[in-house]
LODREN-390560 format. One line per field, with one value per atom (N, C-alpha, C): residue in three letters; atom name; x, y, z. Coordinates in steps of 0.1 Angstrom, whole numbers, plus 5000, padded with zeros to 4 digits. Last residue first. Layout:
N
res	(ALA / ...) .
atom	(CA / ...) .
x	(X / ...) .
y	(Y / ...) .
z	(Z / ...) .
END
This chain:
119
res	(SER / SER / SER / SER / SER / SER / VAL / VAL / VAL / THR / THR / THR / VAL / VAL / VAL / GLN / GLN / GLN / THR / THR / THR / GLY / GLY / GLY / GLN / GLN / GLN / GLY / GLY / GLY / TRP / TRP / TRP / TYR / TYR / TYR / ALA / ALA / ALA / PHE / PHE / PHE / ASP / ASP / ASP / ARG / ARG / ARG / LYS / LYS / LYS / ASN / ASN / ASN / PRO / PRO / PRO / PRO / PRO / PRO / ARG / ARG / ARG / ALA / ALA / ALA / ALA / ALA / ALA / CYS / CYS / CYS / TYR / TYR / TYR / TYR / TYR / TYR / ALA / ALA / ALA / ALA / ALA / ALA / THR / THR / THR / ASP / ASP / ASP / GLU / GLU / GLU / PRO / PRO / PRO / LYS / LYS / LYS / LEU / LEU / LEU / SER / SER / SER / ASN / ASN / ASN / MET / MET / MET / GLN / GLN / GLN / LEU / LEU / LEU / TYR / TYR / TYR / VAL / VAL / VAL / THR / THR / THR / ASN / ASN / ASN / LYS / LYS / LYS / ALA / ALA / ALA / ASN / ASN / ASN / ASP / ASP / ASP / LYS / LYS / LYS / ALA / ALA / ALA / ILE / ILE / ILE / THR / THR / THR / PHE / PHE / PHE / ARG / ARG / ARG / GLY / GLY / GLY / LYS / LYS / LYS / LEU / LEU / LEU / SER / SER / SER / ASP / ASP / ASP / PRO / PRO / PRO / TYR / TYR / TYR / ARG / ARG / ARG / THR / THR / THR / ILE / ILE / ILE / GLY / GLY / GLY / VAL / VAL / VAL / SER / SER / SER / TRP / TRP / TRP / SER / SER / SER / ILE / ILE / ILE / SER / SER / SER / ALA / ALA / ALA / VAL / VAL / VAL / PHE / PHE / PHE / GLU / GLU / GLU / ARG / ARG / ARG / GLU / GLU / GLU / LYS / LYS / LYS / GLY / GLY / GLY / PRO / PRO / PRO / ALA / ALA / ALA / GLN / GLN / GLN / ARG / ARG / ARG / PHE / PHE / PHE / TRP / TRP / TRP / GLY / GLY / GLY / MET / MET / MET / VAL / VAL / VAL / TYR / TYR / TYR / GLY / GLY / GLY / SER / SER / SER / PHE / PHE / PHE / THR / THR / THR / ARG / ARG / ARG / GLY / GLY / GLY / SER / SER / SER / ALA / ALA / ALA / ALA / ALA / ALA / CYS / CYS / CYS / SER / SER / SER / LEU / LEU / LEU / ARG / ARG / ARG / LEU / LEU / LEU / SER / SER / SER / GLY / GLY / GLY / GLY / GLY / GLY / ALA / ALA / ALA / GLN / GLN / GLN / VAL / VAL / VAL / LEU / LEU / LEU / GLY / GLY / GLY / GLY / GLY / GLY / GLY / GLY / GLY / SER / SER / SER / GLU / GLU / GLU / VAL / VAL / VAL / LEU / LEU / LEU / GLN / GLN / GLN / VAL / VAL / VAL / GLN / GLN / GLN) .
atom	(N / CA / C / N / CA / C / N / CA / C / N / CA / C / N / CA / C / N / CA / C / N / CA / C / N / CA / C / N / CA / C / N / CA / C / N / CA / C / N / CA / C / N / CA / C / N / CA / C / N / CA / C / N / CA / C / N / CA / C / N / CA / C / N / CA / C / N / CA / C / N / CA / C / N / CA / C / N / CA / C / N / CA / C / N / CA / C / N / CA / C / N / CA / C / N / CA / C / N / CA / C / N / CA / C / N / CA / C / N / CA / C / N / CA / C / N / CA / C / N / CA / C / N / CA / C / N / CA / C / N / CA / C / N / CA / C / N / CA / C / N / CA / C / N / CA / C / N / CA / C / N / CA / C / N / CA / C / N / CA / C / N / CA / C / N / CA / C / N / CA / C / N / CA / C / N / CA / C / N / CA / C / N / CA / C / N / CA / C / N / CA / C / N / CA / C / N / CA / C / N / CA / C / N / CA / C / N / CA / C / N / CA / C / N / CA / C / N / CA / C / N / CA / C / N / CA / C / N / CA / C / N / CA / C / N / CA / C / N / CA / C / N / CA / C / N / CA / C / N / CA / C / N / CA / C / N / CA / C / N / CA / C / N / CA / C / N / CA / C / N / CA / C / N / CA / C / N / CA / C / N / CA / C / N / CA / C / N / CA / C / N / CA / C / N / CA / C / N / CA / C / N / CA / C / N / CA / C / N / CA / C / N / CA / C / N / CA / C / N / CA / C / N / CA / C / N / CA / C / N / CA / C / N / CA / C / N / CA / C / N / CA / C / N / CA / C / N / CA / C / N / CA / C / N / CA / C / N / CA / C / N / CA / C / N / CA / C / N / CA / C / N / CA / C / N / CA / C / N / CA / C / N / CA / C / N / CA / C / N / CA / C / N / CA / C / N / CA / C / N / CA / C / N / CA / C / N / CA / C / N / CA / C / N / CA / C) .
x	(4875 / 4861 / 4856 / 4906 / 4898 / 4884 / 4927 / 4916 / 4907 / 4960 / 4950 / 4940 / 4985 / 4974 / 4964 / 5019 / 5006 / 4997 / 5037 / 5034 / 5020 / 5062 / 5048 / 5048 / 5084 / 5083 / 5069 / 5077 / 5083 / 5080 / 5086 / 5077 / 5084 / 5085 / 5092 / 5082 / 5068 / 5081 / 5088 / 5036 / 5044 / 5056 / 5031 / 5031 / 5040 / 5034 / 5021 / 5020 / 5054 / 5053 / 5039 / 5059 / 5055 / 5055 / 5079 / 5072 / 5070 / 5074 / 5082 / 5074 / 5057 / 5056 / 5064 / 5061 / 5064 / 5063 / 5043 / 5049 / 5052 / 5037 / 5040 / 5046 / 5012 / 5025 / 5025 / 4999 / 4998 / 5012 / 4980 / 4994 / 4993 / 4949 / 4957 / 4972 / 4918 / 4929 / 4936 / 4895 / 4907 / 4919 / 4875 / 4878 / 4890 / 4872 / 4879 / 4883 / 4878 / 4869 / 4877 / 4884 / 4889 / 4879 / 4883 / 4871 / 4874 / 4911 / 4902 / 4890 / 4944 / 4932 / 4924 / 4967 / 4959 / 4946 / 4997 / 4983 / 4976 / 5024 / 5016 / 5002 / 5057 / 5043 / 5036 / 5087 / 5078 / 5064 / 5108 / 5107 / 5098 / 5107 / 5111 / 5111 / 5099 / 5112 / 5117 / 5074 / 5086 / 5099 / 5052 / 5061 / 5073 / 5018 / 5033 / 5040 / 4989 / 4996 / 5011 / 4957 / 4971 / 4977 / 4932 / 4938 / 4953 / 4901 / 4916 / 4920 / 4874 / 4880 / 4896 / 4869 / 4863 / 4869 / 4870 / 4870 / 4863 / 4869 / 4877 / 4877 / 4854 / 4851 / 4858 / 4865 / 4853 / 4850 / 4900 / 4889 / 4876 / 4917 / 4912 / 4902 / 4943 / 4933 / 4930 / 4956 / 4954 / 4943 / 4983 / 4970 / 4968 / 5008 / 4999 / 4985 / 5028 / 5016 / 5007 / 5050 / 5052 / 5040 / 5039 / 5049 / 5050 / 5005 / 5016 / 5026 / 4993 / 4995 / 5006 / 4967 / 4980 / 4980 / 4953 / 4954 / 4967 / 4948 / 4942 / 4942 / 4942 / 4947 / 4940 / 4950 / 4940 / 4946 / 4957 / 4962 / 4952 / 4933 / 4942 / 4946 / 4933 / 4927 / 4937 / 4946 / 4936 / 4930 / 4950 / 4952 / 4941 / 4950 / 4946 / 4948 / 4969 / 4966 / 4962 / 4971 / 4969 / 4966 / 4989 / 4981 / 4980 / 4997 / 4995 / 4986 / 5021 / 5008 / 5009 / 5033 / 5034 / 5021 / 5046 / 5034 / 5036 / 5072 / 5067 / 5053 / 5080 / 5073 / 5068 / 5106 / 5098 / 5093 / 5121 / 5109 / 5100 / 5156 / 5145 / 5133 / 5167 / 5166 / 5157 / 5168 / 5176 / 5176 / 5137 / 5151 / 5157 / 5109 / 5114 / 5128 / 5089 / 5101 / 5107 / 5057 / 5065 / 5077 / 5034 / 5044 / 5052 / 5000 / 5012 / 5021 / 4981 / 4988 / 5000 / 4948 / 4963 / 4968 / 4920 / 4928 / 4942 / 4889 / 4901 / 4908 / 4869 / 4865 / 4878 / 4882 / 4873 / 4869 / 4915 / 4901 / 4893 / 4946 / 4937 / 4923 / 4980 / 4967 / 4958 / 4999 / 4997 / 4983 / 5022 / 5011 / 5010 / 5043 / 5031 / 5020 / 5061 / 5060 / 5047 / 5081 / 5068 / 5069 / 5104 / 5103 / 5090 / 5119 / 5107 / 5105 / 5145 / 5141 / 5129 / 5162 / 5150 / 5147 / 5195 / 5185 / 5174) .
y	(4893 / 4890 / 4876 / 4898 / 4894 / 4890 / 4922 / 4913 / 4911 / 4929 / 4927 / 4918 / 4950 / 4940 / 4941 / 4957 / 4956 / 4946 / 4979 / 4965 / 4964 / 5004 / 4999 / 4985 / 5016 / 5015 / 5010 / 5038 / 5026 / 5027 / 5070 / 5061 / 5049 / 5097 / 5086 / 5076 / 5116 / 5120 / 5109 / 5126 / 5114 / 5118 / 5157 / 5149 / 5137 / 5170 / 5168 / 5158 / 5161 / 5165 / 5162 / 5151 / 5165 / 5170 / 5124 / 5131 / 5146 / 5115 / 5118 / 5125 / 5089 / 5103 / 5106 / 5066 / 5070 / 5085 / 5041 / 5055 / 5057 / 5018 / 5021 / 5034 / 5014 / 5020 / 5021 / 4995 / 4998 / 5002 / 4998 / 4997 / 5002 / 4979 / 4992 / 4988 / 4967 / 4966 / 4980 / 4970 / 4972 / 4970 / 4964 / 4978 / 4981 / 4936 / 4941 / 4956 / 4930 / 4933 / 4938 / 4908 / 4917 / 4918 / 4899 / 4901 / 4911 / 4916 / 4905 / 4909 / 4923 / 4927 / 4915 / 4936 / 4924 / 4929 / 4950 / 4953 / 4940 / 4957 / 4948 / 4954 / 4966 / 4970 / 4961 / 4960 / 4957 / 4961 / 4955 / 4968 / 4967 / 4934 / 4931 / 4944 / 4945 / 4937 / 4935 / 4956 / 4964 / 4957 / 4950 / 4942 / 4950 / 4961 / 4963 / 4953 / 4965 / 4960 / 4962 / 4971 / 4974 / 4970 / 4956 / 4958 / 4961 / 4958 / 4960 / 4962 / 4955 / 4946 / 4947 / 4973 / 4960 / 4950 / 5002 / 4996 / 4983 / 5014 / 5002 / 4995 / 5037 / 5028 / 5014 / 5053 / 5045 / 5034 / 5048 / 5055 / 5046 / 5043 / 5038 / 5048 / 5041 / 5049 / 5043 / 5032 / 5030 / 5039 / 5034 / 5039 / 5037 / 5026 / 5016 / 5021 / 5039 / 5037 / 5027 / 5040 / 5039 / 5034 / 5043 / 5033 / 5030 / 5044 / 5051 / 5040 / 5036 / 5032 / 5040 / 5037 / 5042 / 5037 / 5031 / 5029 / 5035 / 5044 / 5031 / 5028 / 5072 / 5067 / 5054 / 5072 / 5071 / 5066 / 5091 / 5083 / 5083 / 5092 / 5098 / 5088 / 5072 / 5077 / 5084 / 5060 / 5070 / 5076 / 5030 / 5037 / 5048 / 5035 / 5027 / 5036 / 5035 / 5043 / 5034 / 5037 / 5029 / 5039 / 5035 / 5042 / 5033 / 5031 / 5025 / 5034 / 5044 / 5044 / 5035 / 5052 / 5044 / 5043 / 5078 / 5072 / 5065 / 5079 / 5080 / 5074 / 5074 / 5087 / 5088 / 5054 / 5059 / 5073 / 5042 / 5048 / 5053 / 5044 / 5040 / 5048 / 5038 / 5046 / 5039 / 5020 / 5032 / 5041 / 5004 / 5004 / 5018 / 4983 / 4996 / 4996 / 4964 / 4964 / 4977 / 4957 / 4968 / 4967 / 4934 / 4937 / 4949 / 4923 / 4931 / 4933 / 4896 / 4904 / 4910 / 4890 / 4891 / 4899 / 4870 / 4878 / 4879 / 4869 / 4864 / 4874 / 4882 / 4875 / 4869 / 4877 / 4884 / 4876 / 4862 / 4863 / 4871 / 4879 / 4871 / 4872 / 4885 / 4883 / 4874 / 4907 / 4896 / 4896 / 4916 / 4918 / 4906 / 4912 / 4905 / 4907 / 4942 / 4929 / 4923 / 4972 / 4965 / 4951 / 4989 / 4979 / 4971 / 5019 / 5011 / 5002 / 5036 / 5027 / 5019 / 5065 / 5056 / 5048 / 5067 / 5069 / 5059) .
z	(4855 / 4858 / 4855 / 4871 / 4860 / 4864 / 4882 / 4886 / 4874 / 4887 / 4877 / 4882 / 4899 / 4903 / 4892 / 4899 / 4891 / 4897 / 4919 / 4916 / 4910 / 4923 / 4920 / 4917 / 4933 / 4918 / 4914 / 4961 / 4954 / 4940 / 4974 / 4966 / 4961 / 4997 / 4991 / 4985 / 5007 / 5001 / 4993 / 5011 / 5010 / 5002 / 5029 / 5017 / 5019 / 5053 / 5047 / 5036 / 5081 / 5067 / 5062 / 5106 / 5105 / 5090 / 5094 / 5105 / 5102 / 5059 / 5071 / 5082 / 5044 / 5047 / 5060 / 5017 / 5031 / 5033 / 4998 / 5000 / 5015 / 4972 / 4986 / 4987 / 4947 / 4951 / 4966 / 4921 / 4935 / 4940 / 4892 / 4898 / 4912 / 4890 / 4891 / 4894 / 4897 / 4888 / 4887 / 4910 / 4918 / 4910 / 4892 / 4894 / 4903 / 4896 / 4884 / 4885 / 4931 / 4920 / 4908 / 4959 / 4948 / 4937 / 4985 / 4977 / 4966 / 4999 / 4998 / 4990 / 5005 / 4997 / 4995 / 5027 / 5024 / 5017 / 5025 / 5022 / 5018 / 5048 / 5040 / 5036 / 5053 / 5054 / 5044 / 5071 / 5060 / 5063 / 5089 / 5081 / 5069 / 5105 / 5091 / 5082 / 5128 / 5128 / 5114 / 5122 / 5125 / 5124 / 5099 / 5107 / 5110 / 5095 / 5094 / 5103 / 5073 / 5086 / 5084 / 5060 / 5061 / 5074 / 5042 / 5055 / 5054 / 5024 / 5024 / 5039 / 5031 / 5021 / 5021 / 5051 / 5051 / 5041 / 5031 / 5044 / 5044 / 5006 / 5007 / 5021 / 5008 / 4997 / 4999 / 5028 / 5031 / 5021 / 5029 / 5024 / 5026 / 5061 / 5048 / 5042 / 5085 / 5078 / 5065 / 5117 / 5103 / 5098 / 5139 / 5136 / 5121 / 5149 / 5142 / 5139 / 5161 / 5169 / 5162 / 5142 / 5156 / 5164 / 5116 / 5119 / 5134 / 5107 / 5114 / 5119 / 5075 / 5089 / 5095 / 5050 / 5056 / 5070 / 5017 / 5031 / 5037 / 4992 / 4995 / 5010 / 4971 / 4984 / 4987 / 4936 / 4947 / 4959 / 4907 / 4918 / 4930 / 4881 / 4891 / 4901 / 4850 / 4863 / 4872 / 4829 / 4826 / 4838 / 4847 / 4835 / 4832 / 4883 / 4871 / 4858 / 4911 / 4899 / 4888 / 4947 / 4934 / 4923 / 4977 / 4967 / 4955 / 5011 / 4998 / 4990 / 5035 / 5028 / 5015 / 5067 / 5055 / 5048 / 5085 / 5081 / 5067 / 5110 / 5096 / 5095 / 5135 / 5133 / 5118 / 5125 / 5136 / 5133 / 5106 / 5102 / 5113 / 5099 / 5108 / 5105 / 5065 / 5077 / 5087 / 5044 / 5043 / 5055 / 5035 / 5040 / 5039 / 5033 / 5035 / 5040 / 5013 / 5021 / 5021 / 5011 / 5008 / 5018 / 4996 / 5006 / 5001 / 4992 / 4987 / 4999 / 4987 / 4998 / 4992 / 4974 / 4972 / 4985 / 4966 / 4975 / 4970 / 4946 / 4952 / 4961 / 4933 / 4945 / 4952 / 4901 / 4909 / 4921 / 4900 / 4896 / 4906 / 4894 / 4903 / 4898 / 4888 / 4882 / 4891 / 4909 / 4900 / 4894 / 4936 / 4927 / 4917 / 4953 / 4956 / 4946 / 4963 / 4957 / 4960 / 4964 / 4965 / 4958 / 4982 / 4972 / 4974 / 4989 / 4991 / 4979 / 5006 / 4994 / 4998 / 5015 / 5017 / 5004 / 5021 / 5011 / 5013) .
END
């Protein structure tokens, strides 16, 4: 059973940085795409970043390029999200997700970690 456990959220001042971690377990993730999403209260879930487990290809929405960086450590089965120059509008619950090979949708989700950016 795939399990994704996020950590690293918290309260930070605007302009600060946080690094989120997602510990993945339950199978080998070769061929998977790992992603980060976020959801603020009253808003739809938003794509933040993704990385292919095997090749390391990354994707970001244009709005977050340059501030957020996704990375992985295959040996630790962990995916990271480095967030710099944080803004109050980055406040949200952040979720890690895994998309199996040849699937369109992310099938596995973590429980989320809260990020709050104060002005």
